[in-house]
Legacy VTK file of the C-alpha trace (Angstrom):
# vtk DataFile Version 3.0
C-alpha trace
ASCII
DATASET POLYDATA
POINTS 308 float
-0.067 -0.166 -0.127
0.955 3.644 -0.784
2.195 5.651 1.722
-0.611 7.071 4.536
-0.224 11.053 3.181
-2.528 14.177 4.259
-6.295 14.271 3.706
-6.624 10.525 3.695
-8.662 8.953 6.406
-8.109 5.975 8.339
-10.365 3.716 10.535
-9.224 1.966 13.469
-10.471 -1.317 15.387
-13.488 0.531 16.976
-14.945 1.718 13.274
-13.843 5.450 14.284
-12.517 7.458 11.511
-9.746 10.021 11.301
-8.866 12.746 8.937
-5.023 12.528 8.178
-3.240 15.624 9.226
0.283 15.012 8.481
3.080 13.718 6.404
5.180 12.265 8.644
3.057 9.306 9.759
6.052 6.269 9.306
5.959 5.628 13.471
2.138 6.290 14.178
-0.303 8.585 12.090
-0.856 12.103 12.792
-4.356 12.632 12.279
-7.746 14.155 14.256
-10.807 11.742 15.057
-13.617 13.055 12.739
-16.638 10.311 13.312
-17.615 7.794 16.286
-19.731 4.826 15.630
-23.196 6.011 17.491
-26.547 4.513 17.254
-28.086 7.821 17.631
-25.601 9.221 15.219
-26.567 11.991 12.546
-24.615 10.132 9.442
-25.205 7.022 7.994
-22.341 5.513 5.920
-23.780 3.296 2.621
-23.968 0.327 4.445
-26.224 1.681 7.412
-24.115 2.265 10.626
-24.284 5.420 12.122
-21.686 7.653 13.481
-21.534 10.919 15.331
-19.216 13.750 13.520
-17.227 15.544 16.510
-15.488 18.816 16.108
-12.140 19.682 16.886
-12.294 20.254 20.698
-14.752 17.094 21.049
-12.251 14.685 19.750
-9.710 15.493 21.926
-11.991 15.051 24.914
-13.005 11.793 23.346
-9.690 10.577 22.612
-8.664 11.785 26.078
-11.136 9.746 27.745
-11.672 6.826 25.780
-7.972 6.394 23.686
-5.349 8.748 25.924
-2.475 6.350 23.911
-3.498 7.893 20.932
-3.428 11.729 22.703
-0.398 14.194 21.290
-0.557 17.565 19.535
-2.340 15.424 16.804
-4.095 12.200 17.615
-1.277 9.182 16.715
-2.717 5.935 15.278
-0.899 2.938 15.647
-0.829 1.432 11.862
-1.471 -2.029 13.528
-4.828 -0.532 14.979
-5.834 0.593 11.380
-8.254 -1.301 9.906
-8.623 0.996 6.373
-7.253 3.741 4.537
-9.314 5.823 2.723
-7.490 7.601 -0.034
-9.114 10.036 -2.161
-7.793 9.277 -5.175
-8.768 5.888 -4.913
-12.688 6.209 -3.871
-13.124 9.240 -6.617
-14.615 6.946 -8.789
-17.586 5.251 -6.380
-18.254 8.911 -5.278
-18.437 10.043 -8.727
-20.880 6.898 -9.146
-22.942 7.951 -6.544
-22.916 11.823 -6.632
-24.318 13.850 -9.722
-22.904 16.948 -8.352
-19.733 16.114 -7.361
-19.445 14.490 -11.242
-20.472 17.691 -13.057
-17.961 19.687 -10.743
-14.970 17.349 -12.061
-15.936 17.210 -15.344
-15.610 20.867 -15.715
-11.965 20.463 -14.433
-10.586 18.065 -16.390
-8.302 16.567 -14.707
-5.926 13.381 -15.007
-6.912 10.415 -13.283
-5.220 9.659 -10.324
-4.459 13.085 -9.532
-7.656 14.172 -7.661
-10.296 12.960 -5.181
-12.278 14.152 -2.194
-11.711 13.984 1.125
-13.819 14.934 4.360
-17.380 13.416 4.795
-17.600 12.506 0.777
-14.770 10.368 1.171
-15.826 8.260 3.844
-19.854 8.201 2.470
-20.809 10.143 5.583
-22.113 13.473 4.069
-25.307 14.685 4.213
-27.302 17.631 1.867
-25.381 20.356 3.551
-21.607 19.194 3.022
-19.187 20.914 1.194
-17.053 19.237 -1.187
-13.607 19.210 -0.615
-11.542 18.656 -3.614
-8.092 17.461 -3.191
-5.656 17.695 -6.328
-1.981 16.302 -5.826
1.059 18.295 -6.448
1.576 20.033 -9.728
-2.391 19.339 -10.851
-3.292 21.584 -7.899
-2.061 24.447 -9.983
-3.797 23.466 -13.785
-6.814 22.857 -11.548
-6.541 26.464 -9.875
-5.602 27.828 -13.634
-8.826 26.131 -15.012
-10.796 26.988 -11.963
-10.234 30.587 -12.721
-11.009 30.387 -16.320
-14.440 28.717 -15.265
-15.340 31.695 -13.487
-14.032 34.025 -15.553
-16.547 32.321 -18.576
-19.293 32.392 -16.074
-19.821 28.545 -15.784
-19.091 28.666 -12.331
-20.453 31.567 -10.298
-17.821 33.839 -8.645
-18.008 33.727 -4.743
-21.113 35.594 -3.371
-20.150 38.268 -0.533
-22.313 36.080 1.864
-20.356 33.154 1.220
-17.235 35.401 1.854
-18.259 36.553 5.519
-19.507 32.880 6.254
-15.902 32.073 5.348
-14.406 34.603 7.393
-16.483 34.463 10.216
-15.700 30.503 10.423
-12.133 30.922 10.450
-11.877 34.818 12.771
-9.015 35.367 11.314
-6.483 38.075 12.691
-6.979 40.733 10.134
-9.793 42.708 8.589
-12.954 41.205 6.278
-11.160 43.582 3.641
-8.191 42.369 3.649
-8.911 38.703 4.294
-11.176 39.268 0.782
-8.800 40.647 -0.795
-5.914 37.972 -0.163
-8.884 35.377 -0.867
-10.004 36.759 -4.634
-6.755 36.035 -5.906
-6.059 32.100 -5.167
-8.854 30.793 -6.835
-8.971 27.648 -4.593
-12.493 27.832 -3.351
-15.930 28.642 -4.821
-19.655 27.517 -4.922
-21.144 25.158 -7.354
-24.888 24.351 -7.653
-25.469 26.081 -4.412
-22.608 24.252 -2.358
-19.437 25.652 -1.099
-16.095 23.629 -2.523
-12.461 23.759 -2.160
-9.465 22.931 -3.729
-6.863 21.523 -1.353
-3.373 21.258 -2.096
-1.854 17.586 -1.110
1.892 16.617 -2.111
2.592 13.784 -5.026
4.003 10.679 -3.086
7.624 11.401 -4.468
7.296 14.789 -2.525
6.190 13.643 1.127
9.475 15.009 2.681
9.764 18.261 0.647
9.757 20.108 4.706
11.806 18.197 7.690
8.647 16.824 10.186
8.664 17.709 13.645
8.439 20.669 16.204
11.452 22.561 17.052
12.940 24.448 20.114
10.552 27.537 20.630
12.625 30.136 20.961
9.601 33.696 21.634
7.097 35.482 18.976
8.378 37.728 16.853
6.516 39.771 13.756
8.813 40.413 10.912
8.754 41.737 7.529
10.640 40.007 4.389
10.514 39.339 1.016
9.330 35.745 -0.045
11.680 33.802 -2.673
9.584 30.355 -3.012
5.989 30.224 -2.504
5.586 26.826 -4.142
4.276 25.211 -1.047
2.342 27.911 0.200
-0.959 26.137 -0.410
0.366 23.284 1.419
-0.678 22.087 4.905
1.534 23.570 6.811
1.935 26.314 4.108
5.466 27.395 3.491
7.018 30.425 2.788
11.132 30.671 2.078
12.088 34.111 2.959
14.670 36.664 2.658
15.441 37.886 6.218
18.534 38.245 8.294
17.137 35.577 11.295
14.023 33.443 9.845
14.221 31.067 6.747
10.541 30.153 6.577
7.350 31.208 7.373
4.962 28.220 7.838
1.371 28.595 8.540
-0.787 25.848 10.184
-4.015 27.614 9.710
-5.809 27.159 5.850
-6.632 31.056 6.500
-3.051 31.706 5.280
-1.940 29.615 2.828
-1.693 30.816 -0.340
-1.277 34.356 1.176
1.778 35.878 -0.870
3.721 35.164 -4.165
7.148 34.649 -4.623
8.610 38.342 -4.861
6.073 40.274 -2.536
6.515 41.381 0.979
4.711 40.011 4.034
4.150 40.716 7.316
4.224 37.817 9.449
3.426 37.503 13.033
3.874 34.136 15.110
6.127 31.982 17.424
9.765 31.535 16.617
10.979 27.951 16.502
15.155 26.724 16.102
15.290 23.814 13.648
18.776 22.890 13.453
20.854 25.882 11.947
17.746 27.590 10.581
14.809 29.326 12.089
11.191 29.374 11.221
8.179 31.301 12.218
5.054 29.670 12.951
2.024 30.729 12.318
-1.242 28.798 13.274
0.233 27.582 16.851
-3.680 27.019 18.363
-6.334 26.220 16.556
-7.833 30.064 16.109
-4.081 31.099 15.319
-5.097 34.063 17.639
-2.419 36.737 17.650
-0.844 34.876 14.678
-1.022 36.027 10.982
0.496 36.939 7.451
-0.453 39.686 4.999
0.889 40.408 1.568
1.841 44.242 2.364
2.647 44.043 -1.615
-1.092 43.434 -2.327
-2.613 45.922 0.670
-0.518 48.729 -0.777
-1.282 48.102 -4.500
-5.089 48.187 -3.602
LINES 1 309
308 0 1 2 3 4 5 6 7 8 9 10 11 12 13 14 15 16 17 18 19 20 21 22 23 24 25 26 27 28 29 30 31 32 33 34 35 36 37 38 39 40 41 42 43 44 45 46 47 48 49 50 51 52 53 54 55 56 57 58 59 60 61 62 63 64 65 66 67 68 69 70 71 72 73 74 75 76 77 78 79 80 81 82 83 84 85 86 87 88 89 90 91 92 93 94 95 96 97 98 99 100 101 102 103 104 105 106 107 108 109 110 111 112 113 114 115 116 117 118 119 120 121 122 123 124 125 126 127 128 129 130 131 132 133 134 135 136 137 138 139 140 141 142 143 144 145 146 147 148 149 150 151 152 153 154 155 156 157 158 159 160 161 162 163 164 165 166 167 168 169 170 171 172 173 174 175 176 177 178 179 180 181 182 183 184 185 186 187 188 189 190 191 192 193 194 195 196 197 198 199 200 201 202 203 204 205 206 207 208 209 210 211 212 213 214 215 216 217 218 219 220 221 222 223 224 225 226 227 228 229 230 231 232 233 234 235 236 237 238 239 240 241 242 243 244 245 246 247 248 249 250 251 252 253 254 255 256 257 258 259 260 261 262 263 264 265 266 267 268 269 270 271 272 273 274 275 276 277 278 279 280 281 282 283 284 285 286 287 288 289 290 291 292 293 294 295 296 297 298 299 300 301 302 303 304 305 306 307
């Protein structure tokens, strides 16, 4: 079996389903609990089994009570406890066969087989009528999808995001920047939209041959900082974590662990970023998104804001 990677899902011996949140899964799989079997649960899979969906804080409470051995900064599930791996690129054919709306959206993007899939509730067969479409596209194919989405919106085949939807996304993420600045950054990312009344994301994940692009692990925390720097490489800026190589006297990379600040700046732009400084070997990285809400942490493109 191919390596377990970001945006796969796994199922354990008790039938609990987890979203894979890491690339470094060699020893134990880094993930977040999402669905627990529950006879009174509000979600039902194609086989008729009912599940309860857990949000971020609820999932940690459940793990702390029922599986404390999994508890870490994420949930760490041993490979021996995994009974099934859900891979978006492998499950997409079955999903297209049962979900006409997903099939129509994907047909517009015209991506090569094996380069895309769906994650989230759709991957596990636990979606409902209100579920978003979380499209995953791998490696360089993601940038093809991004260009095609921009063209589709420009031609009117997919509508632009409404102000109401932007407000909904902003209120959900509660970022440390103003609504206007948030929208200015988001509108040029071309990584989300509305299709037939449903919100969707284009989510980047690395190809199998590039899983080790960023050394894993937490560094030594040195303190907090706010920096200005020029981005020299933004090729992994839509990844999780988003990575920006920067030209700065002390900081070599800015990483964001919150989706809010993925794709936030282009190579050549000057960013202002506030977060936690970590030492990684002979490098120092600025980490944004050290808490779930990333309170007091942000990345903005000063180049973009000053051009508006």
